[in-house]
N, C-alpha and C positions, 0 to 999 in steps of 0.2 A: 731174658732174650738170649737165644742161642742160635747161631747160624753157621753153616759150613758151606763154603763156596768153592767150586772147582771150575777153573777157566782154562781153555785150550784154544790156541789160535795158530794158524799156519797160512803162509802165502808164498806163491811162486811167481817169479818174473821170468818172462821169455822174450827175447828180442829176435824174432824170426828174420827181420830185415833191418837195415840201418835206421830207417825212419819210423819204425813201429815198435812199441813195447806193449806186451800183453801181460796182465796180472790176473791170477785166479787165487782165491783163498777161501777159508772157512774158519769160523770161530763158534765155540759153544760155551755157554755159561750154565752150570748146574748148581742149584742152591737147595739145601735142605736145612730145616731148622724148626724151632718152636718158640712160642712166647705165651705169656699169660694174658688171657682175655678178660679185661675188667668190664667192658660194656658188651653184653650179648647181642646187641643190634649192630655192632661194628662189623663190617665185612673183614674177612681175613686179609692180611697184607701179603706182600710178595715174600714169602718165606720158603715155600716149596715151589720151584719152577725150573723150566728149561728155556733157554734163549738161544736160538740158532740163527746164524747170519752168514750165508755164503755170499761171495762177491766176485765180480769180474770187472776189469777195467782195460780199456784200449786207448793208448796215446799214439797219435799219428803226427809226425812232424811235417807240416805242410810247407814250411819255409824255414830258413835258418833260425829265426826268432819267433816262429808262430807254431804252436802245438794245439791240436784239437783232441780233447779228452772225452771219451764216452764211458759211462759207468753204469753198473746194475748191482743192486743189493736186494736180497730177499730176507725179510725179517719175520721170524716165526717165534712166538712166545707161547709156551704151554704151561698153564697154571695147574699144579698138582694138588692144590688145597682141596679138601673135601668138606662138604657141609656137615657140620656137627649136629647130631640129633639133640633135640631139647632146646636149641636156640630159637629165639623169637623170629629172627629174620636170617636164616642161613642163605648163603650165596652159592651159586653153581660155580664151577671152575671158569676162569676167564681166559680165553685163548684168542689170539689174533695172528694174522699174517698179512704181509704187505710187500708188493713189488715196487721198488723205487729205481727210477732211471734218472741219470744226470748227464748233462753235457756242459762242457766249458771250452772256452778258447783262451789260451794263455799267450800273451804277447810280451816278449822281453826286449828291452832296449838298453 
């Protein structure tokens, strides 16, 4: 089993007004590797792929001890594995994406 992973992440916080904080960021995970296949019917695992995740978050202070949080993430996975010829059950690359929204209310006392 051989795997090389490269990961990068960045995030920026901005406070345009005293009661609001805005966060925007992005992370990428790139993986390349190889392994020996003992079972030709086994689908290839996550050895070659890209994973992207941009994010945004807004926190608004409604009261001294009450903060409303709104968040958004976009998850994107790109499987770079290719189906090998000669295998009994080759698989196509598996890709997915998803938008995720979250909200929360934080009360401190």
